[in-house]
N, C-alpha and C positions, 0 to 999 in steps of 0.2 A: 355503874360500878360510878363512882364519889367522880369529883371534880375537885383532888388531891393532888401534889404534886411527888415525882416519884424519892427521895431521898440518893443522898451521895451515897449512901454504904448500898444501897440499892441497884444505884447503877455501878458497886465494885460490882457487888456480889455480880450478875447479870454481864460485868465486860467477863468475868472472870470463867463462870460458868461457859460460856462460847463454844470452846472446845469441846462442850458434851454434847450440846447440837450438833454442829456442825466444821467441818473437814477447814481448817484457820493455816492451814502450810502454803496456801496460795491466796493473798491475801484481797491485793488488788480487786479478787473475784468478788467480793461482796461490798455487796451494798446493805450500811448500815445508817440504816432510816430512821430520827424519831419526829413521831407523831402523835398526833395525839390531841385533840381537847386543840385549843395555839400553840403552839412552842414560844411563838415569839413576842406573845406576851410580857404588857412591860413591867413586868410582877419577875422582882429580883432575888430569889426567893430561887422562881421557875427558869431566872437568862442565868444565875449558876446551873443549875441540875444542865438544862440545858449542854451551856459553852465545858461543863465537865464532861459531860455522853460525847459532845463532839471529838474533846480531844480528847480522849482513848481513846475511842476511830478513829484517831485520825494519826496516831503516833503507833498505832495496832498496823497502821498500813490499806484498813478502811478507805471502802467510798466510801464518804459518809452524806447525807443526805439528809434536808429536813421535807417534811412537806403545810403546806403552808399556806392562810391564807392571802397575804405579801399584806395587811396592813400592820403592824405592825418591824415591815422589813430592814426599813430607812436606817430610823436611830439606831440598831444591828448590826447591821450593818461595819462597822469599825469592827465589831469585838468577835464576825463571823471570819474575819477578813485572817488565810493561812488554816483556817481551821474547817468551811467549810471547803467540798467542793461540787455538791452541785444543792439549788433549792423548786422545786416546783409551786410553784405557784399557779390557781386558778383565774378566767376572766375571762368573764361571759360573755361577753359582744363590747362594741359600743358603747360608752358611756354609757348611755341614759340604757341600755338592758341591762348593764352592769348592774348600776342604783336596784333599778329594780328587779334584782335577781334579787340581788347579797344585801337588803339592806341592816342598817345597824340601827341597834336599841334605840339611840341618842337623836338619828337621826342627821346626824355626820356624814360626808360623800364619802363611799365606799370604791371610791376606784382612785380617786388623785393621790391616798401613797398607796395604793398600790402600783401607779406607773414608776413614782417616785423612788423608790426598794428596788425596782427591775433594772431600770438606772443606772443606781450606788449600785447594788449587788454588780450588772457587767465592766464597772469600774475597777471595782475591787479583782476582778476576773473571776469574778462566783459568776457562775454558770448556772444556769439557768430555763427550764422548760416551766413555757407556760401550756395549762391543759384549758383548752379550750372543750366544757362541757356542755353538746347540743341536742334539740330536739326540735320537734317544729316553732317551735317558739320564735329559736333564733337565731334558725338553720336561716335567711334570710340576711340574717345583720352580717354574715361571716366576711364578704369580699370588703364591707367601709369598716371590717376588725382586722382584714390585714391591710388597706390602709393606712390605719392610723400607725399600728405598727412598723411600715414603713416608716411611713412620718418619725417617728421617735428614734431612728436610728441606731436601733439595738438588731439588726438581723447587720448590719456595718462592722459589731464585734463579736462573732461567728461567737456570742455564748449565749447568743437569747435563741429559743429553741422550741414555737408553735405548736401542737399540735389539738389535734381532733379528737373528740371522745366520743362515744355512745352516753344522756344518760339512762342508765337499767332501770329501770322499773320493778321493785321488789314489792309494792302496792300492786297486789292483787285485784282489787278497785278505782285504777283508776287504766285508762286504756290509754294507752303510745305505741308507736308501731318499735315494729318488732327492729335489730341492731339491720340484719339483709335492706330491707328495705328500706331506709336513716341511710344508710351507704350507699344505692342508690342515686337517694337524691341527695348529697353531694357527694358526686360522680356529674355528675347531672350539671349539679350548680360546676364544679370543676368546668365542663365543659361553656356553659357559656357567658366565665367572668376569669379571666384570665392570671385577677386578681387571686383569687385564689392562690397558684402556685408555693405563695407560703407557709401552706398547712400541711402538716406532713399528713399520715393518716396512721401511723403506729395506737394510735386506739383502738381500733376498730382489731378483735382477734382475729385472726386468721387471714390479715391481711397483706404478710407478709412474704405469709407464702405465695402468694399470686406476683407478687414484686418483686419477690428471686426466685419462678420462671421467669418471667421480663428479663431479668436479667441475665441468667445463666441456662435458658432451657433446661429447665431440670426445677420439679420441684423437690422439695427436700423432707426427710420422712415428717411425716403428718400427724400434727398431736392438734386433739380437742383440746379449744377452750376450756379450763377446764383450774378449778380452787386453790389462792391459797397455798394449802393443804397436801396440794400436790407436786407438785416445782419448789421444794426447800426452803419455807419461809413459815418463819417466831416471830409472834410478837410477843416481848415483855412485857408485861403491867407497870404500874407504879406502886401491887404490889408483890412485886416477884414471881407471879404467876408469868406460866410459857401457855400459847396459846399455840396452833397451825395454820390460825385464817385471825382476819382484821376483822369481820362481822363475829365471830368467835367470843374477842378479846372482851374482861371483865362475864360473860357466864361460865364460873362455873366449872360448871360439869361438863364442859367440854376446856378444863383445861390440859395439857400434856406434861406436866412437867411445875 
């Protein structure tokens, strides 16, 4: 798929056709997510489209969200305030680890702008979900990252929630531990270091069933981890094509509308 930007006309058509795909009678249950490329790049036409989409979602009563790398968040917070409910940002570890894994083309710092953006967003009342993608390479650095988050005072706002998620290996030529093995290693680290208590494990599929059993003593009806195409998800691309899965977006042979 090319790297263009959705037009306002396409955005309007997207909004108008939603009732054909989902039940909009309970708008508060709908996650209206702006994602793809980097929605917070400092490009005027892109910013105009993102704000237009968020305004439509907000006025319809949907839960508005953005998935971003967070680098361009800080200067956009004043525009996003009142339109954006939640933003998800990825941090891969303490500064040195994050910068080594998230290198910018110009060699600039990819960590400090994210930290500033999270702080400003929380000050503006925007909830921030910090996703930490973990594998064997950064696992040992998680306690240090937890300490950094506490030091920033983000937890005191009640708006910043860090959670762990396994790096998914879609490359058959790359050897990496399966998610269950990685989860065992994470749990071992929880036992060894109390700083780990800061992190939620919701990024691991299936963990909620065990947590639910711990709280109630009963297992909920199990649903195997599956693709978004089976859980009421739809993705709309900049051309107006509709897909039932993140990974299918842009592959026209897989579009559903």
